[in-house]
N, C-alpha and C positions, 0 to 999 in steps of 0.2 A: 526572810532576808530581803533587804532593800536592793532593788535592781539599779545599779549605778549607770549602766549603759542602756540607753533607750534609742533603738534604731527606727522608731516610728516617726521621727522627725530629723531633718538634716542638721539643724542648729539647735542649741540648747534653749535659747530664749528668742522671743519675738519682740524686737525693739519698737515695732509699729503697733503693738497691742496697747490698749488703754493703760493697763498696769505698767507695761514697759515704758511708755511715755512718761508716766508719773514718776517711776523710779529714776529715769534719766534726769528729770527735772529736780528731783531730790538731790542727786549727786552734784549737779551744777550749782545748786543753791544752798549748799551746805554752809552752816554757820557754827561758830564756837561760843557757847555761853560763857566761857571763861575769858575769852580774848576779844570777841567782836562787840561786846558791850563795854565800851571804854571805861576804865577806872575813873577817869575825870567826870564822866556823866553820872556815875553812881555817887561819887563824892558831891557833885552838884545837887543831886536830889536830896542827899542827906542834909546838906547845909540849908537848903531851902525849907525843908521841913523843920529844922531846928530854929530857923529865924522867922518862921511864919507865925506871928503872934496871934492872928485871928483864927489860926488852925489849932483848935484846942484838943483836949483829951477825948471828947466825944467824937469829933471828926476823925481823930487818929485811930480810935477804936474801929470805926467803920472802914477806914483804909486797911487796917490789919485784917478785918473780916474779908474784905474783897480779895486780898492777896492770899489769905489762908484758904478761901474757897477755890481759887485758881490752882494753888499749889497742890492741895489735896486731890483736886480733880485730875490734874496731870499725873499724879502718882497712881491714882485709881485706874485711869485708862491705860497706863503703861502695863499694869498687871492684868487688866480685864481683856486685853486684846489677844492674849496668848491662845485661847481656844480657837479663834479664827485662824491663827497661824497653823494650827494642827489639822484643821479640816479642809482648807483650800488645797486643791490638788494640782493646780496649774503653776508651773515654775515662775511665770511672770507675776502672778498674784502673790506667790510666796515671797518673792524678792521684794515686792512693794510693801507687803505687810511687815516684813522684817525691818525695812527702812522706817516704817511708821512707828514701830515699837521703839526703835532707837531715838527717833525724834521726840516721842513723848517723854523719854527719859531725859533728853536735853532740856525740855521745858520744865520738868521737875527740878532739875539742877538750877535753872535760872531763878525760879521763885525762891528756892532755898538760899541761893546766893544773895538775893535782894533782901531777904529777911535778916540774914547775918550781917550784911554790910550797911543796910539802911535802917530797917525797923528797930532792931535792938539798940544800935547807937543813938537813934533819935529818942527812944524811950528813956534811955539812961541820961541823955543830955537835958531833957525837959522834965525829968522827974515823974514821968508817966509809969504806970505799972508795966513791967517787962513780961510779955506773954510769949508762949511758944506757938508756932503756927499750927500745932496739933491740938490746941486747946479746944475742947468740945463745945465751948460757949459760942464759937464762931459758926457752928454748923446747924442751920435750921432743919426742921424735920423733912421738909420737901426735898432739900438737897440730898440728905441721907437716903431717903426713899428712892429718889431718881437713880442714884448710883448703885443701890442694892438691886433695883430692877434691871439695870444695865448688866451688872455682873451675872445675874441669874439668866438673862437672855443669852449671853455669850456662853456660859457654862452648859446650858441646855444642849448646845450643839455637840457636846462630848458624850451625852447620854445615848445608850443603844437605841437606834431607830429614830432619833430625834433630829438628826442632821438632814432636814428637809428644806426645799426651797422656801416654804412659808416661814419656817423658823429662822432661816438665814435672813430673810427680809425683816423679820421682827428684830433680829440682832443688829442689823445695819441701821434700822430705824432708831433703836435705842442709842447705839454708840455713835455712828457717824452723823446721823441726821438730827438727833436731838442734843446730845451732849456736846459734840464737836461743832455742829452747824448752828443750831438755834441758841443754846445756852452760852457757849464760848464766844460766838460772834457777837452776841448781844453784850456780853461782858466787855469784850474788846472795844466795841463801839462806845460803851459808857466810859471806859478809861480814857480812850483817845479824845472823846468829846469834852471830858471834864478836866483832863490833866495835860493836854497838849496845847502849845501856843496856836496850833492850827485848828483847835477844837471849837465847839459851839459854846458861846458865852451863855446861851439860854440854859445849858445843862450844868454850868459850873456853880458850885456852892461857894458862898462867901469864904474867903481866906484860903481856898484850895490853891496851892502853888503848882506851877508847871513842873512835872516830873519827867524830864526828857530821857533819862536813863531807863525808867520803867517803860515809857512809850516806845523807845527803840527796841527793847526786848520784846515787847508785844508785837511790833511790826515783823520781826523775824518769826515769831511763833505763828502769827496769822498766815504767813506765806506757806509754812508747813501744813497748817490746818486746811488751806485751800485744796491741797492735793488729797488730803484724807477725805474731806467732804466730797470732792469730785469722784473719788474711787467708790465711796459708798453709794452715791447717787447713781452712778453707772451700773453698779451691781444690782441695786434694787430695780432700776428700770429694765435691766436684762431679765431678771427673774419674772417680772410681770409680763414682759413681751414673749419670752421663750418658754417659761415653765408653767404658765397658767396661774400664777399666784394672783388672787383677786386684789384689785387696788384698794378695796376696803380695809385690807390688813394694814396698809400704809396710813390711810386716813385715821383709822381707829387708834392705832398705836401712837401716832404723833399727837393727836388731839387728847388722848388719855394722859400723855406726859406733859402737855403744855402747862397745866396748873402747877406742877412741881417746878417748872422753869420760872413761872411767874412769881412763885413764892421765894425762890432763890434770888432772883434779880431785885426783888423788893426789899431784901434784907439789909441793904447798905444805903439807906435814904439820907444819911448825912454827907455822903460823898457825891451822890448823883441822884437826881429826881427819879424815882422809880417808875412813874407813870409812862414817860416816853420809852423807857426800857421795855416795859411790858408790851407796849404797842409795837415796838420794833421787833420783839421776839415773835409776836403773833403774825405780823406781816411777813417775816422771814419764813416761818413755818408754812404759811399759806402758799408762798411762792415756791418753796421746795416741793410741796404736794403737786402743784400745777405742772412743774417740769417733769417730775418723776412719773406721773400717771399719764403723760402724753408720750406715746411710743415714738412719735416723730420729732419730739423736742430734742434739741442738742443740749448736752450738759455744758454749762458755761465753762470757760477756761479758768485756770487757777487764779489769774489776776482779777477776773470778775468775781469769783467766788469769795475773795477776801476783801473786796471793796466795802468800805464802811461809809455808807451814805449819811450825810447830815440830816436828811429827811427820812424819817422812819418809814414813810409810805413808799419810798423808792428802794427799799432794801432788796438786794438780789438774793 
């Protein structure tokens, strides 16, 4: 029977804990994927893609692949985080992880909305093949392998005797530090760099219109992901410092997954030049390892964690 009353602590939650601070940040920075991405921006993106004569079917195919990879990733992490919710026993951690699952579901909704309101209408207007975001042609082997491994790392925590500090570190490395930090942040950087008026012209492909509705949605998602990444980094750093988990677990796990990230970000070479994306991912992974394995290093704040540098060598 669950004990509802716990007299070992005076208050139910600790707002000064790391997880408590992230939860508070999530509440104050809530956004609505139905309302906060204005219909006018979505309509503008749709019109620009319809009118972009130099943006042909090949480029549109890669744009669809980019969005399909993001949408499927958000759906997968919404599902895959559930085991962590079941094994964490601190109420502050539970509250934060519950907010994270909700936010991943919002991200899934945004990409679904964009596909319905932009991708399908553009395909119809320009006579391109109408495809579903679940079309398996969009998903390269490395991407599938990465998410299969992430799901397995999380589900292992539910197996008898397997919820150990080392296995939690592996789970955080798969989910928070690779999928959410390295892969997602690299993808966001690529989108913002190539599709925003404030992006890098060096990364833009010919004929790629500015898609400010998409970029605005990405900006909201990045803010959420900064909290998620910070939480995972803090947990890994704590397990290394307090539970004796060897830092080689972090290095080996992240380095093992990097080729899968590189294969994924290289799959959309008509939208964005893949070489700087791979360099960006590698630099970000290296920086994450440096911070996590230094017990005295401070985890960057949320705003720093979601900063997308124009220079891949300066990635936080």
